[in-house]
Biopython code that builds the backbone (N, CA, C, O; Angstrom):
import numpy as np
from Bio.PDB.StructureBuilder import StructureBuilder

atoms = [
    (1, "MET", "N", (79.022, -120.542, -32.463)),
    (1, "MET", "CA", (78.800, -120.609, -30.681)),
    (1, "MET", "C", (77.294, -120.482, -30.709)),
    (1, "MET", "O", (76.782, -119.463, -31.172)),
    (2, "PRO", "N", (76.407, -121.687, -30.131)),
    (2, "PRO", "CA", (75.210, -121.717, -29.759)),
    (2, "PRO", "C", (74.879, -120.392, -29.195)),
    (2, "PRO", "O", (75.718, -119.504, -29.040)),
    (3, "PHE", "N", (73.437, -120.274, -28.848)),
    (3, "PHE", "CA", (72.893, -119.092, -28.142)),
    (3, "PHE", "C", (72.826, -119.287, -26.558)),
    (3, "PHE", "O", (72.450, -120.372, -26.114)),
    (4, "ASP", "N", (73.026, -118.708, -26.084)),
    (4, "ASP", "CA", (73.557, -118.446, -24.724)),
    (4, "ASP", "C", (72.542, -117.547, -23.443)),
    (4, "ASP", "O", (72.852, -116.658, -22.650)),
    (5, "CYS", "N", (71.454, -118.150, -23.665)),
    (5, "CYS", "CA", (70.210, -117.017, -22.954)),
    (5, "CYS", "C", (71.126, -116.045, -21.563)),
    (5, "CYS", "O", (70.927, -114.831, -21.503)),
    (6, "ARG", "N", (71.953, -116.629, -20.678)),
    (6, "ARG", "CA", (72.576, -116.141, -19.973)),
    (6, "ARG", "C", (73.366, -115.209, -20.358)),
    (6, "ARG", "O", (73.527, -114.137, -19.776)),
    (7, "VAL", "N", (73.753, -115.468, -21.084)),
    (7, "VAL", "CA", (74.864, -113.954, -21.861)),
    (7, "VAL", "C", (73.781, -113.092, -22.120)),
    (7, "VAL", "O", (73.896, -112.022, -21.521)),
    (8, "CYS", "N", (72.676, -113.207, -22.874)),
    (8, "CYS", "CA", (71.697, -112.349, -23.687)),
    (8, "CYS", "C", (71.050, -111.630, -22.313)),
    (8, "CYS", "O", (70.764, -110.433, -22.317)),
    (9, "CYS", "N", (70.829, -112.581, -21.006)),
    (9, "CYS", "CA", (70.072, -111.330, -20.037)),
    (9, "CYS", "C", (70.834, -110.750, -19.205)),
    (9, "CYS", "O", (70.336, -109.960, -18.402)),
    (10, "VAL", "N", (72.387, -111.039, -19.205)),
    (10, "VAL", "CA", (73.188, -110.166, -18.373)),
    (10, "VAL", "C", (73.563, -109.107, -19.316)),
    (10, "VAL", "O", (73.844, -108.008, -18.838)),
    (11, "SER", "N", (73.613, -109.297, -20.725)),
    (11, "SER", "CA", (73.913, -107.917, -21.894)),
    (11, "SER", "C", (72.906, -107.021, -21.016)),
    (11, "SER", "O", (73.370, -106.254, -20.172)),
    (12, "VAL", "N", (71.540, -107.127, -21.226)),
    (12, "VAL", "CA", (70.808, -106.537, -21.296)),
    (12, "VAL", "C", (70.507, -105.528, -19.916)),
    (12, "VAL", "O", (70.301, -104.332, -19.710)),
    (13, "ALA", "N", (70.607, -106.675, -19.193)),
    (13, "ALA", "CA", (70.547, -105.854, -17.755)),
    (13, "ALA", "C", (71.755, -104.841, -17.162)),
    (13, "ALA", "O", (71.512, -104.021, -16.277)),
    (14, "VAL", "N", (73.485, -105.055, -17.944)),
    (14, "VAL", "CA", (74.482, -104.210, -18.187)),
    (14, "VAL", "C", (73.832, -102.973, -18.816)),
    (14, "VAL", "O", (73.831, -101.897, -18.218)),
    (15, "VAL", "N", (73.192, -103.156, -20.215)),
    (15, "VAL", "CA", (72.835, -102.055, -20.885)),
    (15, "VAL", "C", (71.689, -101.067, -20.091)),
    (15, "VAL", "O", (71.613, -99.839, -20.132)),
    (16, "ALA", "N", (70.865, -101.992, -19.389)),
    (16, "ALA", "CA", (69.866, -101.080, -18.754)),
    (16, "ALA", "C", (70.622, -100.347, -17.438)),
    (16, "ALA", "O", (70.496, -99.144, -17.214)),
    (17, "ARG", "N", (71.348, -101.165, -16.686)),
    (17, "ARG", "CA", (71.976, -100.649, -15.588)),
    (17, "ARG", "C", (72.789, -98.935, -16.022)),
    (17, "ARG", "O", (72.860, -97.874, -15.402)),
    (18, "GLN", "N", (73.371, -99.466, -17.602)),
    (18, "GLN", "CA", (74.067, -98.008, -17.638)),
    (18, "GLN", "C", (73.280, -96.694, -18.204)),
    (18, "GLN", "O", (73.744, -95.562, -18.338)),
    (19, "VAL", "N", (72.023, -97.135, -18.485)),
    (19, "VAL", "CA", (70.921, -95.739, -18.465)),
    (19, "VAL", "C", (70.861, -95.299, -17.863)),
    (19, "VAL", "O", (71.129, -94.098, -17.857)),
    (20, "LEU", "N", (70.374, -96.104, -16.690)),
    (20, "LEU", "CA", (70.080, -96.161, -15.507)),
    (20, "LEU", "C", (71.211, -94.728, -14.698)),
    (20, "LEU", "O", (70.894, -93.672, -14.149)),
    (21, "ARG", "N", (72.572, -95.373, -14.984)),
    (21, "ARG", "CA", (73.549, -94.463, -14.534)),
    (21, "ARG", "C", (73.687, -93.240, -14.847)),
    (21, "ARG", "O", (73.861, -92.237, -14.155)),
    (22, "MET", "N", (73.559, -93.460, -16.373)),
    (22, "MET", "CA", (73.475, -92.217, -17.240)),
    (22, "MET", "C", (72.673, -91.051, -16.827)),
    (22, "MET", "O", (73.061, -89.889, -16.951)),
    (23, "HIS", "N", (71.202, -91.511, -16.185)),
    (23, "HIS", "CA", (69.889, -90.738, -16.137)),
    (23, "HIS", "C", (70.145, -90.446, -14.805)),
    (23, "HIS", "O", (69.431, -89.545, -14.363)),
    (24, "THR", "N", (71.085, -91.014, -13.888)),
    (24, "THR", "CA", (71.112, -90.284, -12.589)),
    (24, "THR", "C", (72.383, -89.215, -12.472)),
    (24, "THR", "O", (72.476, -88.443, -11.518)),
    (25, "GLY", "N", (73.310, -89.261, -13.512)),
    (25, "GLY", "CA", (74.239, -88.391, -13.736)),
    (25, "GLY", "C", (75.586, -89.235, -13.139)),
    (25, "GLY", "O", (76.596, -88.693, -12.691)),
    (26, "ASP", "N", (75.454, -90.053, -13.197)),
    (26, "ASP", "CA", (76.714, -90.984, -12.783)),
    (26, "ASP", "C", (77.399, -91.257, -13.958)),
    (26, "ASP", "O", (77.375, -92.435, -14.315)),
    (27, "TRP", "N", (78.111, -90.324, -14.772)),
    (27, "TRP", "CA", (78.740, -90.879, -15.919)),
    (27, "TRP", "C", (79.800, -91.792, -15.915)),
    (27, "TRP", "O", (79.876, -92.816, -16.593)),
    (28, "GLU", "N", (80.944, -91.184, -14.782)),
    (28, "GLU", "CA", (81.843, -92.077, -14.495)),
    (28, "GLU", "C", (81.790, -93.606, -14.074)),
    (28, "GLU", "O", (82.540, -94.527, -14.397)),
    (29, "VAL", "N", (80.601, -93.592, -13.202)),
    (29, "VAL", "CA", (80.621, -94.892, -12.761)),
    (29, "VAL", "C", (79.982, -95.863, -13.588)),
    (29, "VAL", "O", (80.136, -97.076, -13.449)),
    (30, "ALA", "N", (79.121, -95.208, -14.620)),
    (30, "ALA", "CA", (78.469, -95.798, -15.776)),
    (30, "ALA", "C", (79.792, -96.530, -16.355)),
    (30, "ALA", "O", (79.938, -97.748, -16.459)),
    (31, "SER", "N", (80.742, -95.505, -16.717)),
    (31, "SER", "CA", (82.284, -96.451, -17.664)),
    (31, "SER", "C", (83.037, -96.750, -16.684)),
    (31, "SER", "O", (84.221, -96.736, -17.020)),
    (32, "GLU", "N", (82.856, -97.031, -15.554)),
    (32, "GLU", "CA", (84.132, -97.992, -14.629)),
    (32, "GLU", "C", (83.442, -99.248, -15.031)),
    (32, "GLU", "O", (83.996, -100.169, -15.631)),
    (33, "GLU", "N", (81.984, -99.220, -14.598)),
    (33, "GLU", "CA", (81.366, -100.691, -14.611)),
    (33, "GLU", "C", (81.326, -100.934, -16.073)),
    (33, "GLU", "O", (81.464, -102.127, -16.346)),
    (34, "LEU", "N", (81.231, -100.433, -16.720)),
    (34, "LEU", "CA", (81.183, -101.100, -18.512)),
    (34, "LEU", "C", (82.564, -101.687, -18.793)),
    (34, "LEU", "O", (82.865, -102.734, -19.365)),
    (35, "HIS", "N", (83.381, -100.670, -18.200)),
    (35, "HIS", "CA", (84.979, -101.633, -18.521)),
    (35, "HIS", "C", (85.209, -102.892, -17.764)),
    (35, "HIS", "O", (85.835, -103.808, -18.298)),
    (36, "GLU", "N", (84.689, -103.011, -16.411)),
    (36, "GLU", "CA", (84.698, -103.853, -15.814)),
    (36, "GLU", "C", (83.847, -105.396, -16.495)),
    (36, "GLU", "O", (84.295, -106.533, -16.642)),
    (37, "PHE", "N", (82.586, -104.864, -16.773)),
    (37, "PHE", "CA", (82.045, -106.157, -17.813)),
    (37, "PHE", "C", (82.650, -106.174, -18.761)),
    (37, "PHE", "O", (82.213, -107.120, -19.416)),
    (38, "GLU", "N", (83.567, -105.613, -19.381)),
    (38, "GLU", "CA", (84.350, -105.764, -20.778)),
    (38, "GLU", "C", (84.850, -107.093, -20.447)),
    (38, "GLU", "O", (84.627, -108.105, -21.112)),
    (39, "GLN", "N", (85.492, -107.031, -19.452)),
    (39, "GLN", "CA", (86.465, -108.365, -19.051)),
    (39, "GLN", "C", (85.917, -109.446, -18.944)),
    (39, "GLN", "O", (86.578, -110.470, -18.767)),
    (40, "LEU", "N", (84.479, -109.446, -19.036)),
    (40, "LEU", "CA", (83.709, -110.779, -19.333)),
    (40, "LEU", "C", (83.798, -111.196, -21.083)),
    (40, "LEU", "O", (83.042, -110.580, -21.835)),
    (41, "GLU", "N", (84.473, -111.952, -21.501)),
    (41, "GLU", "CA", (85.020, -112.249, -23.071)),
    (41, "GLU", "C", (83.442, -112.478, -23.875)),
    (41, "GLU", "O", (83.253, -112.128, -25.040)),
    (42, "ARG", "N", (82.454, -113.087, -23.059)),
    (42, "ARG", "CA", (81.267, -113.266, -23.632)),
    (42, "ARG", "C", (80.554, -112.153, -24.430)),
    (42, "ARG", "O", (80.253, -112.028, -25.617)),
    (43, "PHE", "N", (80.341, -111.099, -22.901)),
    (43, "PHE", "CA", (79.855, -109.845, -23.151)),
    (43, "PHE", "C", (80.443, -108.829, -23.503)),
    (43, "PHE", "O", (79.810, -107.776, -23.572)),
    (44, "ALA", "N", (81.956, -108.884, -23.853)),
    (44, "ALA", "CA", (82.452, -107.977, -24.862)),
    (44, "ALA", "C", (82.134, -108.043, -26.403)),
    (44, "ALA", "O", (82.214, -107.067, -27.149)),
    (45, "ARG", "N", (81.723, -109.453, -26.833)),
    (45, "ARG", "CA", (81.299, -109.677, -28.024)),
    (45, "ARG", "C", (79.903, -109.367, -28.542)),
    (45, "ARG", "O", (79.566, -109.536, -29.714)),
    (46, "THR", "N", (79.095, -108.885, -27.548)),
    (46, "THR", "CA", (77.661, -108.852, -27.630)),
    (46, "THR", "C", (77.342, -107.289, -28.458)),
    (46, "THR", "O", (78.112, -106.331, -28.534)),
    (47, "GLU", "N", (76.225, -107.392, -28.913)),
    (47, "GLU", "CA", (75.229, -105.779, -29.570)),
    (47, "GLU", "C", (75.571, -105.078, -28.585)),
    (47, "GLU", "O", (76.381, -104.153, -28.634)),
    (48, "GLU", "N", (74.797, -105.582, -27.306)),
    (48, "GLU", "CA", (74.504, -104.642, -26.270)),
    (48, "GLU", "C", (76.182, -103.828, -25.777)),
    (48, "GLU", "O", (76.156, -102.631, -25.493)),
    (49, "CYS", "N", (77.062, -104.332, -25.743)),
    (49, "CYS", "CA", (78.204, -103.869, -25.234)),
    (49, "CYS", "C", (78.725, -102.971, -26.076)),
    (49, "CYS", "O", (79.071, -101.857, -25.682)),
    (50, "LEU", "N", (78.836, -103.361, -27.329)),
    (50, "LEU", "CA", (78.966, -102.396, -28.554)),
    (50, "LEU", "C", (78.192, -100.988, -28.490)),
    (50, "LEU", "O", (78.719, -99.885, -28.635)),
    (51, "ALA", "N", (77.234, -101.174, -28.317)),
    (51, "ALA", "CA", (76.289, -100.158, -28.138)),
    (51, "ALA", "C", (76.226, -99.225, -27.200)),
    (51, "ALA", "O", (76.030, -98.036, -27.447)),
    (52, "ALA", "N", (76.422, -99.808, -25.816)),
    (52, "ALA", "CA", (76.820, -98.995, -24.701)),
    (52, "ALA", "C", (78.468, -98.510, -24.562)),
    (52, "ALA", "O", (78.926, -97.700, -23.756)),
    (53, "ASN", "N", (79.186, -99.271, -25.605)),
    (53, "ASN", "CA", (80.416, -98.482, -25.494)),
    (53, "ASN", "C", (80.062, -97.267, -26.663)),
    (53, "ASN", "O", (80.724, -96.229, -26.650)),
    (54, "GLU", "N", (79.136, -97.443, -27.520)),
    (54, "GLU", "CA", (79.205, -95.992, -28.545)),
    (54, "GLU", "C", (78.682, -95.171, -27.601)),
    (54, "GLU", "O", (79.453, -94.210, -27.591)),
    (55, "LEU", "N", (77.877, -94.991, -26.848)),
    (55, "LEU", "CA", (76.964, -94.294, -26.062)),
    (55, "LEU", "C", (78.129, -93.679, -25.423)),
    (55, "LEU", "O", (78.193, -92.477, -25.682)),
    (56, "VAL", "N", (79.106, -94.127, -24.645)),
    (56, "VAL", "CA", (80.253, -93.764, -23.684)),
    (56, "VAL", "C", (80.738, -92.941, -24.225)),
    (56, "VAL", "O", (80.606, -91.770, -23.871)),
    (57, "ALA", "N", (81.445, -93.312, -25.246)),
    (57, "ALA", "CA", (82.177, -92.570, -26.402)),
    (57, "ALA", "C", (81.656, -91.127, -27.011)),
    (57, "ALA", "O", (82.436, -90.201, -27.231)),
    (58, "ALA", "N", (80.516, -91.070, -27.206)),
    (58, "ALA", "CA", (79.750, -90.366, -27.741)),
    (58, "ALA", "C", (79.886, -89.203, -26.398)),
    (58, "ALA", "O", (80.156, -88.026, -26.637)),
    (59, "TRP", "N", (79.633, -89.772, -24.806)),
    (59, "TRP", "CA", (79.471, -88.589, -24.056)),
    (59, "TRP", "C", (80.469, -88.041, -23.859)),
    (59, "TRP", "O", (80.477, -86.818, -23.725)),
    (60, "GLU", "N", (81.703, -88.849, -23.776)),
    (60, "GLU", "CA", (82.979, -88.642, -23.536)),
    (60, "GLU", "C", (83.250, -87.446, -24.516)),
    (60, "GLU", "O", (83.968, -86.543, -24.084)),
    (61, "ASP", "N", (82.728, -87.340, -25.847)),
    (61, "ASP", "CA", (83.226, -86.787, -26.903)),
    (61, "ASP", "C", (82.315, -85.557, -27.262)),
    (61, "ASP", "O", (82.376, -84.825, -28.250)),
    (62, "GLY", "N", (81.441, -85.530, -26.175)),
    (62, "GLY", "CA", (80.420, -84.361, -26.619)),
    (62, "GLY", "C", (79.762, -84.504, -27.760)),
    (62, "GLY", "O", (79.300, -83.515, -28.329)),
    (63, "ASP", "N", (79.635, -85.650, -28.216)),
    (63, "ASP", "CA", (78.904, -85.725, -29.639)),
    (63, "ASP", "C", (77.200, -86.004, -29.465)),
    (63, "ASP", "O", (76.675, -87.042, -29.062)),
    (64, "ALA", "N", (76.679, -85.029, -29.801)),
    (64, "ALA", "CA", (75.159, -85.134, -29.221)),
    (64, "ALA", "C", (74.790, -85.925, -30.360)),
    (64, "ALA", "O", (74.236, -86.930, -29.914)),
    (65, "GLU", "N", (74.832, -85.968, -31.780)),
    (65, "GLU", "CA", (74.507, -86.282, -33.122)),
    (65, "GLU", "C", (74.982, -87.997, -32.625)),
    (65, "GLU", "O", (74.049, -88.800, -32.632)),
    (66, "LYS", "N", (75.898, -88.350, -32.351)),
    (66, "LYS", "CA", (76.118, -89.760, -31.990)),
    (66, "LYS", "C", (75.270, -90.247, -31.199)),
    (66, "LYS", "O", (74.611, -91.283, -31.289)),
    (67, "PHE", "N", (75.314, -89.308, -30.259)),
    (67, "PHE", "CA", (74.981, -90.050, -28.702)),
    (67, "PHE", "C", (73.442, -90.246, -29.262)),
    (67, "PHE", "O", (73.099, -91.427, -29.323)),
    (68, "ALA", "N", (72.498, -89.312, -29.664)),
    (68, "ALA", "CA", (71.114, -89.875, -30.645)),
    (68, "ALA", "C", (70.817, -90.837, -31.322)),
    (68, "ALA", "O", (69.850, -91.584, -31.473)),
    (69, "ALA", "N", (71.767, -90.708, -31.693)),
    (69, "ALA", "CA", (72.233, -92.303, -33.019)),
    (69, "ALA", "C", (72.099, -93.432, -32.527)),
    (69, "ALA", "O", (71.380, -94.361, -32.895)),
    (70, "THR", "N", (72.989, -93.333, -31.456)),
    (70, "THR", "CA", (73.475, -94.597, -30.833)),
    (70, "THR", "C", (71.824, -94.989, -30.063)),
    (70, "THR", "O", (71.271, -96.082, -30.189)),
    (71, "LEU", "N", (71.350, -93.998, -29.402)),
    (71, "LEU", "CA", (69.880, -94.313, -28.360)),
    (71, "LEU", "C", (68.613, -94.819, -29.543)),
    (71, "LEU", "O", (67.477, -95.141, -29.193)),
    (72, "LYS", "N", (69.102, -94.801, -30.992)),
    (72, "LYS", "CA", (68.034, -95.208, -31.816)),
    (72, "LYS", "C", (67.998, -96.657, -32.151)),
    (72, "LYS", "O", (67.105, -97.249, -32.758)),
    (73, "LYS", "N", (69.277, -97.213, -31.589)),
    (73, "LYS", "CA", (69.260, -98.748, -31.942)),
    (73, "LYS", "C", (68.679, -99.708, -31.070)),
    (73, "LYS", "O", (68.371, -99.566, -29.887)),
    (74, "ASN", "N", (68.568, -100.717, -31.815)),
    (74, "ASN", "CA", (67.357, -101.340, -31.302)),
    (74, "ASN", "C", (67.793, -101.883, -29.547)),
    (74, "ASN", "O", (66.821, -102.070, -28.815)),
    (75, "VAL", "N", (68.885, -102.063, -29.075)),
    (75, "VAL", "CA", (69.495, -102.468, -28.075)),
    (75, "VAL", "C", (68.508, -101.665, -26.853)),
    (75, "VAL", "O", (67.906, -102.233, -25.941)),
    (76, "PHE", "N", (68.545, -100.221, -27.131)),
    (76, "PHE", "CA", (68.026, -99.442, -26.307)),
    (76, "PHE", "C", (66.656, -99.571, -26.300)),
    (76, "PHE", "O", (66.017, -99.537, -25.249)),
    (77, "LYS", "N", (66.173, -99.710, -27.336)),
    (77, "LYS", "CA", (64.406, -99.823, -27.746)),
    (77, "LYS", "C", (63.778, -100.965, -26.882)),
    (77, "LYS", "O", (62.647, -100.881, -26.403)),
    (78, "TYR", "N", (64.656, -102.099, -26.715)),
    (78, "TYR", "CA", (63.994, -103.199, -26.275)),
    (78, "TYR", "C", (64.517, -103.579, -24.935)),
    (78, "TYR", "O", (64.758, -104.760, -24.686)),
    (79, "LEU", "N", (64.691, -102.697, -24.118)),
    (79, "LEU", "CA", (64.600, -102.817, -22.734)),
    (79, "LEU", "C", (63.399, -102.921, -22.005)),
    (79, "LEU", "O", (62.336, -102.778, -22.609)),
    (80, "LEU", "N", (63.415, -103.185, -20.597)),
    (80, "LEU", "CA", (62.198, -102.981, -20.145)),
    (80, "LEU", "C", (61.569, -101.881, -20.113)),
    (80, "LEU", "O", (62.328, -100.926, -20.279)),
    (81, "ASN", "N", (60.350, -101.570, -19.951)),
    (81, "ASN", "CA", (59.473, -100.344, -20.807)),
    (81, "ASN", "C", (60.010, -99.213, -19.999)),
    (81, "ASN", "O", (60.586, -98.388, -20.707)),
    (82, "PRO", "N", (59.995, -98.961, -18.875)),
    (82, "PRO", "CA", (60.603, -97.921, -18.002)),
    (82, "PRO", "C", (62.114, -97.696, -18.171)),
    (82, "PRO", "O", (62.566, -96.614, -17.796)),
    (83, "VAL", "N", (62.873, -98.546, -18.660)),
    (83, "VAL", "CA", (64.089, -98.254, -19.022)),
    (83, "VAL", "C", (64.386, -97.632, -20.083)),
    (83, "VAL", "O", (65.307, -96.822, -20.181)),
    (84, "ALA", "N", (63.315, -98.101, -21.316)),
    (84, "ALA", "CA", (63.363, -97.720, -22.386)),
    (84, "ALA", "C", (63.011, -96.125, -22.518)),
    (84, "ALA", "O", (63.639, -95.250, -23.114)),
    (85, "VAL", "N", (62.085, -96.061, -21.940)),
    (85, "VAL", "CA", (61.562, -94.444, -21.770)),
    (85, "VAL", "C", (62.331, -94.056, -21.170)),
    (85, "VAL", "O", (61.920, -92.942, -20.846)),
    (86, "ILE", "N", (63.722, -94.280, -20.536)),
    (86, "ILE", "CA", (64.434, -92.904, -20.070)),
    (86, "ILE", "C", (65.448, -93.005, -21.251)),
    (86, "ILE", "O", (65.971, -91.925, -21.527)),
    (87, "ALA", "N", (65.722, -93.750, -21.779)),
    (87, "ALA", "CA", (66.926, -94.273, -22.432)),
    (87, "ALA", "C", (65.982, -93.213, -23.564)),
    (87, "ALA", "O", (66.528, -92.117, -23.693)),
    (88, "ARG", "N", (64.958, -93.340, -24.208)),
    (88, "ARG", "CA", (64.688, -92.531, -25.323)),
    (88, "ARG", "C", (64.839, -91.251, -24.883)),
    (88, "ARG", "O", (65.148, -90.512, -25.818)),
    (89, "LYS", "N", (64.726, -90.584, -23.636)),
    (89, "LYS", "CA", (64.750, -89.284, -23.446)),
    (89, "LYS", "C", (66.116, -88.577, -22.942)),
    (89, "LYS", "O", (66.013, -87.435, -22.493)),
    (90, "LEU", "N", (67.226, -89.112, -22.986)),
    (90, "LEU", "CA", (68.172, -88.866, -22.699)),
    (90, "LEU", "C", (69.037, -88.291, -23.700)),
    (90, "LEU", "O", (69.092, -88.744, -24.843)),
    (91, "LYS", "N", (69.689, -87.342, -23.316)),
    (91, "LYS", "CA", (70.688, -86.064, -23.963)),
    (91, "LYS", "C", (71.556, -85.807, -23.129)),
    (91, "LYS", "O", (71.438, -85.903, -21.907)),
    (92, "LEU", "N", (72.680, -85.391, -23.857)),
    (92, "LEU", "CA", (73.815, -84.723, -23.297)),
    (92, "LEU", "C", (73.517, -83.265, -22.922)),
    (92, "LEU", "O", (72.879, -82.346, -23.436)),
    (93, "PRO", "N", (74.089, -83.402, -22.048)),
    (93, "PRO", "CA", (73.332, -81.413, -21.363)),
    (93, "PRO", "C", (73.836, -80.343, -22.586)),
    (93, "PRO", "O", (74.340, -80.567, -23.686)),
    (94, "ALA", "N", (73.589, -79.489, -22.119)),
    (94, "ALA", "CA", (73.949, -78.333, -22.819)),
    (94, "ALA", "C", (75.313, -77.980, -22.800)),
    (94, "ALA", "O", (75.822, -78.502, -21.807)),
    (95, "GLU", "N", (76.145, -77.323, -23.452)),
    (95, "GLU", "CA", (76.643, -76.428, -22.943)),
    (95, "GLU", "C", (76.675, -75.691, -22.195)),
    (95, "GLU", "O", (75.463, -75.479, -22.148)),
    (96, "GLU", "N", (77.249, -74.775, -21.191)),
    (96, "GLU", "CA", (77.352, -73.833, -19.968)),
    (96, "GLU", "C", (76.673, -72.781, -20.637)),
    (96, "GLU", "O", (75.498, -72.513, -20.389)),
    (97, "GLY", "N", (77.389, -72.143, -21.513)),
    (97, "GLY", "CA", (77.052, -70.874, -22.405)),
    (97, "GLY", "C", (75.572, -71.004, -22.793)),
    (97, "GLY", "O", (74.750, -70.162, -22.430)),
    (98, "ALA", "N", (75.303, -71.882, -23.403)),
    (98, "ALA", "CA", (73.609, -72.200, -23.948)),
    (98, "ALA", "C", (72.470, -72.022, -22.849)),
    (98, "ALA", "O", (71.420, -71.381, -22.816)),
    (99, "ALA", "N", (73.265, -73.037, -21.789)),
    (99, "ALA", "CA", (72.300, -73.246, -20.374)),
    (99, "ALA", "C", (72.380, -71.552, -19.700)),
    (99, "ALA", "O", (71.492, -71.221, -18.914)),
    (100, "ALA", "N", (73.098, -70.901, -19.939)),
    (100, "ALA", "CA", (73.335, -69.542, -19.248)),
    (100, "ALA", "C", (72.381, -68.480, -20.028)),
    (100, "ALA", "O", (71.736, -67.579, -19.491)),
    (101, "GLY", "N", (72.427, -68.737, -21.190)),
    (101, "GLY", "CA", (71.703, -67.450, -21.885)),
    (101, "GLY", "C", (70.703, -67.670, -22.270)),
    (101, "GLY", "O", (70.080, -66.812, -22.896)),
    (102, "SER", "N", (69.983, -69.431, -21.922)),
    (102, "SER", "CA", (68.509, -68.945, -22.121)),
    (102, "SER", "C", (67.925, -69.134, -20.634)),
    (102, "SER", "O", (66.832, -69.640, -20.375)),
    (103, "GLY", "N", (69.022, -68.546, -19.540)),
    (103, "GLY", "CA", (68.260, -68.475, -18.186)),
    (103, "GLY", "C", (68.293, -69.753, -17.553)),
    (103, "GLY", "O", (67.689, -69.671, -16.484)),
    (104, "GLY", "N", (68.873, -71.237, -17.818)),
    (104, "GLY", "CA", (69.087, -72.172, -17.113)),
    (104, "GLY", "C", (69.785, -72.545, -16.194)),
    (104, "GLY", "O", (70.812, -71.876, -16.312)),
    (105, "LYS", "N", (69.904, -73.287, -15.217)),
    (105, "LYS", "CA", (71.129, -73.521, -14.701)),
    (105, "LYS", "C", (72.561, -73.674, -15.398)),
    (105, "LYS", "O", (72.580, -74.381, -16.405)),
    (106, "LYS", "N", (73.666, -73.140, -15.014)),
    (106, "LYS", "CA", (74.728, -74.140, -15.350)),
    (106, "LYS", "C", (75.211, -75.604, -15.341)),
    (106, "LYS", "O", (75.088, -76.279, -14.319)),
    (107, "SER", "N", (75.651, -76.004, -16.243)),
    (107, "SER", "CA", (75.772, -77.362, -15.794)),
    (107, "SER", "C", (77.298, -77.680, -15.019)),
    (107, "SER", "O", (78.438, -77.305, -15.296)),
    (108, "LYS", "N", (76.887, -78.337, -14.190)),
    (108, "LYS", "CA", (78.286, -78.871, -13.316)),
    (108, "LYS", "C", (78.840, -80.455, -13.485)),
    (108, "LYS", "O", (78.329, -81.366, -12.834)),
    (109, "GLY", "N", (79.981, -80.683, -14.468)),
    (109, "GLY", "CA", (80.522, -81.629, -14.882)),
    (109, "GLY", "C", (79.464, -82.172, -16.034)),
    (109, "GLY", "O", (78.634, -81.453, -16.588)),
    (110, "LYS", "N", (79.670, -83.670, -16.300)),
    (110, "LYS", "CA", (78.879, -84.402, -17.098)),
    (110, "LYS", "C", (77.436, -85.177, -16.414)),
    (110, "LYS", "O", (77.249, -86.140, -15.672)),
    (111, "LYS", "N", (76.785, -84.428, -16.939)),
    (111, "LYS", "CA", (75.049, -84.843, -16.347)),
    (111, "LYS", "C", (74.237, -85.208, -17.559)),
    (111, "LYS", "O", (74.283, -84.477, -18.548)),
    (112, "ILE", "N", (73.502, -86.284, -17.542)),
    (112, "ILE", "CA", (72.659, -86.468, -18.324)),
    (112, "ILE", "C", (71.372, -85.601, -17.795)),
    (112, "ILE", "O", (71.317, -85.492, -16.570)),
    (113, "VAL", "N", (70.262, -84.930, -18.596)),
    (113, "VAL", "CA", (69.162, -83.995, -18.662)),
    (113, "VAL", "C", (68.136, -85.052, -19.582)),
    (113, "VAL", "O", (68.439, -85.836, -20.482)),
    (114, "LEU", "N", (66.770, -84.723, -18.952)),
    (114, "LEU", "CA", (66.002, -85.272, -19.860)),
    (114, "LEU", "C", (65.174, -84.235, -20.813)),
    (114, "LEU", "O", (64.917, -83.063, -20.534)),
    (115, "GLU", "N", (64.848, -84.876, -21.894)),
    (115, "GLU", "CA", (63.824, -83.272, -22.868)),
    (115, "GLU", "C", (63.455, -82.381, -22.062)),
    (115, "GLU", "O", (63.821, -81.243, -21.768)),
    (116, "GLU", "N", (62.260, -83.452, -21.593)),
    (116, "GLU", "CA", (60.860, -82.616, -20.634)),
    (116, "GLU", "C", (60.994, -82.956, -19.027)),
    (116, "GLU", "O", (61.344, -84.101, -18.742)),
    (117, "GLU", "N", (60.782, -82.191, -18.154)),
    (117, "GLU", "CA", (60.757, -82.705, -16.896)),
    (117, "GLU", "C", (59.805, -83.328, -16.575)),
    (117, "GLU", "O", (58.747, -82.706, -16.482)),
    (118, "GLU", "N", (59.819, -84.737, -16.297)),
    (118, "GLU", "CA", (58.917, -85.474, -16.009)),
    (118, "GLU", "C", (59.330, -86.709, -15.069)),
    (118, "GLU", "O", (60.410, -87.202, -15.394)),
    (119, "GLU", "N", (58.823, -87.190, -14.192)),
    (119, "GLU", "CA", (58.907, -87.626, -13.303)),
    (119, "GLU", "C", (58.245, -89.690, -13.787)),
    (119, "GLU", "O", (57.155, -90.118, -14.165)),
    (120, "ILE", "N", (59.425, -90.297, -13.531)),
    (120, "ILE", "CA", (58.931, -91.723, -13.697)),
    (120, "ILE", "C", (59.054, -92.520, -12.539)),
    (120, "ILE", "O", (60.127, -92.409, -11.947)),
    (121, "ASP", "N", (57.996, -93.505, -11.947)),
    (121, "ASP", "CA", (58.028, -94.246, -11.320)),
    (121, "ASP", "C", (58.335, -95.645, -11.657)),
    (121, "ASP", "O", (57.802, -96.263, -12.579)),
    (122, "LEU", "N", (59.285, -96.137, -10.801)),
    (122, "LEU", "CA", (60.097, -97.499, -11.584)),
    (122, "LEU", "C", (59.587, -98.700, -10.739)),
    (122, "LEU", "O", (60.062, -99.817, -10.942)),
    (123, "ARG", "N", (58.574, -98.483, -9.740)),
    (123, "ARG", "CA", (57.585, -99.309, -9.266)),
    (123, "ARG", "C", (57.423, -100.382, -9.608)),
    (123, "ARG", "O", (56.508, -101.052, -9.128)),
]
sb = StructureBuilder()
sb.init_structure("model")
sb.init_model(0)
sb.init_chain("A")
sb.init_seg("    ")
for serial, (resi, resn, name, xyz) in enumerate(atoms, 1):
    if name == "N":
        sb.init_residue(resn, " ", resi, " ")
    sb.init_atom(name, np.array(xyz, "f"), 0.0, 1.0, " ", f" {name:<3s}", serial, name[0])
structure = sb.get_structure()
């Protein structure tokens, strides 16, 4: 099958959208949207789709090691720079007990947190 730039652009945009959804704590929406895009046969066979699925699976399983390893894939490194910065800093939320023990707020549901509190201007 010849290279199709349109599929590549759509795939990268979908992954970027997933990263931003996760960054804002919309895990369920990110997962649902990914499943909708998987209905497009050409997208479902891309490296971007596989990586996004691995990321969602790691979140669902609460597997921080798999989550971090998936984010090190080239798919996430070569997004637009502001999105790539956000992707590098994505972490699974700490367990409620660990957050309470450290004096932090308890986690409500599955949300994404950054390593450091930092504002990122996407303008």
